[in-house]
C-alpha positions in Angstrom: -15.1 -53.8 -35.2 -14.9 -52.0 -32.0 -11.5 -51.6 -30.2 -11.9 -51.4 -26.5 -7.6 -51.6 -26.1 -5.6 -47.9 -24.9 -3.8 -47.3 -28.8 -1.0 -45.6 -27.4 2.0 -46.3 -29.2 0.8 -49.3 -30.9 1.8 -49.0 -34.9 -0.7 -49.4 -37.6 -1.5 -53.0 -38.1 -1.1 -53.4 -34.6 -3.5 -54.6 -32.3 -6.9 -52.7 -30.8 -8.9 -55.1 -29.1 -8.1 -56.4 -25.1 -9.1 -60.4 -27.1 -6.6 -59.9 -29.8 -3.7 -59.2 -27.2 -4.8 -61.9 -25.3 -5.2 -64.1 -28.3 -1.1 -63.3 -29.2 0.2 -63.4 -25.9 -1.0 -67.0 -25.4 0.0 -67.9 -29.5 3.6 -66.5 -28.6 4.6 -68.7 -24.8 2.8 -71.5 -26.9 5.0 -70.9 -30.4 8.2 -70.6 -28.7 7.7 -73.2 -26.5 10.0 -72.0 -23.5 9.9 -69.6 -20.4 9.7 -65.7 -21.5 10.4 -63.0 -18.8 8.2 -59.7 -18.8 10.7 -57.9 -20.1 11.7 -60.4 -22.8 7.2 -60.5 -23.7 6.9 -56.7 -23.1 9.9 -56.6 -26.0 8.3 -58.8 -28.4 5.4 -57.3 -28.7 5.2 -53.4 -27.3 8.9 -53.3 -28.4 7.3 -54.2 -31.8 4.1 -51.3 -31.5 2.1 -54.2 -31.4 0.1 -53.4 -28.4 -0.5 -50.9 -25.7 2.3 -51.0 -22.4 -0.6 -50.6 -20.0 -2.8 -53.0 -21.9 -0.4 -55.4 -22.3 0.9 -55.4 -18.6 -3.0 -56.1 -17.7 -3.6 -58.6 -19.5 -0.5 -60.4 -18.8 -2.1 -60.1 -15.2 -5.1 -61.3 -16.1 -4.1 -63.8 -17.9 -2.4 -65.5 -14.8 -4.9 -64.6 -12.7 -7.4 -66.7 -14.6 -4.1 -69.7 -15.2 -4.2 -69.9 -19.2 -0.7 -68.1 -18.4 2.1 -70.4 -15.6 4.2 -68.1 -14.5 7.4 -69.5 -12.2 10.3 -67.7 -11.2 9.9 -64.9 -12.6 9.1 -66.5 -16.7 5.5 -67.2 -17.8 4.3 -70.1 -19.7 1.6 -71.8 -21.8 -0.8 -73.6 -20.2 -2.8 -76.5 -21.8 -5.7 -73.9 -21.8 -3.3 -71.1 -23.7 -2.0 -74.0 -25.4 -5.8 -74.7 -26.6 -6.2 -70.7 -27.3 -3.4 -70.1 -29.3 -4.4 -73.3 -31.5 -7.6 -72.1 -31.6 -7.7 -68.6 -32.5 -4.3 -68.1 -34.4 -5.8 -67.5 -37.0 -7.4 -64.1 -35.9 -4.4 -62.4 -35.7 -2.7 -61.3 -38.2 -0.2 -63.7 -39.3 2.5 -60.7 -39.7 2.1 -60.3 -36.2 2.3 -63.8 -35.1 5.2 -64.0 -37.6 6.7 -60.5 -36.2 6.5 -61.2 -32.1 7.4 -64.9 -32.9 10.6 -63.9 -34.3 11.7 -61.1 -31.9 10.6 -63.8 -28.8 13.1 -66.5 -30.4 15.8 -63.5 -31.3 15.7 -62.4 -27.2 15.6 -66.2 -26.0 18.9 -66.7 -28.4 20.5 -63.9 -27.2 20.2 -64.7 -23.7 21.4 -68.4 -25.0 24.4 -66.7 -26.5 25.0 -64.2 -23.4 24.8 -67.3 -21.3 27.2 -69.4 -23.3 29.9 -66.6 -23.9 30.4 -64.8 -20.8 32.0 -61.4 -20.4 32.6 -59.8 -17.1 34.5 -56.3 -17.0 36.1 -55.2 -14.4 38.4 -51.8 -13.0 41.5 -51.9 -13.2 44.1 -49.3 -12.9 45.0 -48.7 -16.5 41.0 -48.3 -17.3 38.9 -51.3 -17.6 39.5 -55.3 -18.0 37.6 -57.3 -20.5 37.5 -61.0 -19.7 35.1 -62.9 -22.5 34.5 -66.5 -22.7 33.4 -68.5 -25.4 31.8 -72.8 -23.9 31.3 -75.6 -25.5 28.9 -76.4 -23.4 30.3 -77.8 -20.1 34.5 -76.8 -21.8 35.7 -73.5 -22.2 36.9 -73.3 -26.1 38.3 -69.7 -26.0 39.1 -67.0 -22.5 41.1 -63.3 -23.5 41.3 -60.4 -21.7 41.8 -57.2 -22.9 41.9 -53.9 -21.2 40.3 -51.1 -22.3 40.8 -46.7 -20.7 37.1 -46.6 -20.8 33.5 -48.3 -20.1 31.8 -47.3 -22.5 34.4 -49.3 -24.7 34.3 -52.1 -22.9 30.8 -52.2 -22.8 30.8 -51.8 -26.4 33.0 -54.3 -26.6 30.7 -56.8 -24.5 28.0 -56.1 -27.0 30.3 -56.5 -30.2 31.4 -59.9 -28.9 27.9 -60.8 -27.7 26.5 -60.9 -31.1 28.5 -62.4 -33.2 31.0 -64.5 -30.8 32.1 -67.6 -33.0 33.5 -64.9 -35.1 35.7 -63.5 -32.5 36.9 -67.4 -32.5 37.3 -68.4 -36.0 39.7 -64.9 -36.5 41.5 -65.6 -34.1 42.1 -68.8 -34.3 42.9 -67.5 -38.3 45.3 -64.7 -36.9 47.1 -67.5 -35.1 47.4 -70.3 -38.0 48.1 -67.7 -40.7 44.9 -69.3 -42.2 44.6 -65.8 -44.8 42.1 -67.2 -46.4 40.2 -67.9 -42.9 40.4 -64.6 -42.2 39.1 -62.7 -45.2 36.4 -64.9 -45.7 35.4 -64.0 -41.4 35.8 -60.3 -42.6 33.3 -60.8 -45.7 30.6 -62.1 -43.0 
């Protein structure tokens, strides 16, 4: 097989032809069945070392220009042609590559959803930074708490940890406020 794609930054087992990259992008957007931003696609594919950055961005542009990928509001979706390509040619890609890229994209979508539903605002205050954390239960706010920390590094750490597992924060706070030691122990074991 002749390789026709740049391979700088591509890990062993990654994609080395433009056709493979085209198929992967069609497969990815068909499999997740949700709009993905350019950054999400790059992080899902190039971040795993599956394709070269320049080849990936050029292929995204090419697939969009020829109508295989649809671009709306900065996010890509699969057109009917892309879905057909993915169905017909997905076995041209190694299963491990298909699984990795879909897992990565679904993780990014889940993270974006958690961040939307569990907002964190950081603002400067006289004694440092105020971190306001919110847990949403759909249309209703389930919890809100505010912490003051001395520096931005701690504020960002709280934001990241909160958004990674807001349900654990909620469960622990509930356990502490109801004096449910068993629940608190279970939360700490996770």
